[in-house]
N, C-alpha and C positions, 0 to 999 in steps of 0.2 A: 331250377333257378338259373338266372343269368349271372355269369361271372363278370365282375367289373374290375378290370386291371387298373392299378395305380401307376400312372406314368412317372417314370424316373425313380421309382422305389427300388432299393437294392435289398436283397435277402441277406439278413445278418449271418445265416449259416452257410449258404453256398455262394454268396456274393454275386449272384447273377442279377442283372438289371431287367426291369419290366416283366418280372415273373410273379409279383405279388398281386393277389386279387382278393376281393371281398364278395360275399354273396348275401342276399337278403338285406337285413338291417345293417350289416357291415360291422358287427361287433367282433368278428374273428377274421383276420387276414391270413391267407395261406400262400405258400410259395408253390407254384405249379411245377417247378423243377424238382424240388427235394421234399416237399410236404411240410416244411416248417410252418408252425402256427404262431401268430402274434395275437394276444388277447388285448382288446381295447379296455383301458381302465374303466371301472364302473363310475358313472357320473355322480351317483349318490354318495359314494365313498368320500369322506373328508380328505382333502389334500393336506400336505404338510402345512402346519400353521406358521405364520410369520411372527417372530418374536416382537414384543412391544417396541424394542429399540429400533428394529429394522423398519417398522411400520410408521415411525414418527418422522415427520418432515423436518429437515434441517435447513437453516439459513446459511447460504454460502455467499461470501463476498468475493467478487472478481477484482483483481488488481492488475493494472497495466504496468508492467515492469519496464517499459520502454523509457529511456531517459528523456526527460523533457528538454527541448532545445531552448537554451537561454542565450541572449546576446552576450558576446564576449566583451569584456572591458578592454578598450584599447589604451593601454598605459605605456 
């Protein structure tokens, strides 16, 4: 199989750049220098659920705090 290197990727173990590659379907990435393996998470596995409060849209009012210029009274 052909090794496809990931440009700019840094190995978390040996910290060398441009040594991470994937083969075939690309589910496992390996470091060519130290052999470290990174498993891609399974797409069918449920990710962390967002709580109802975090998922609800909230209305936000923007306020301009700049003081309005008013004409001065000449007394």
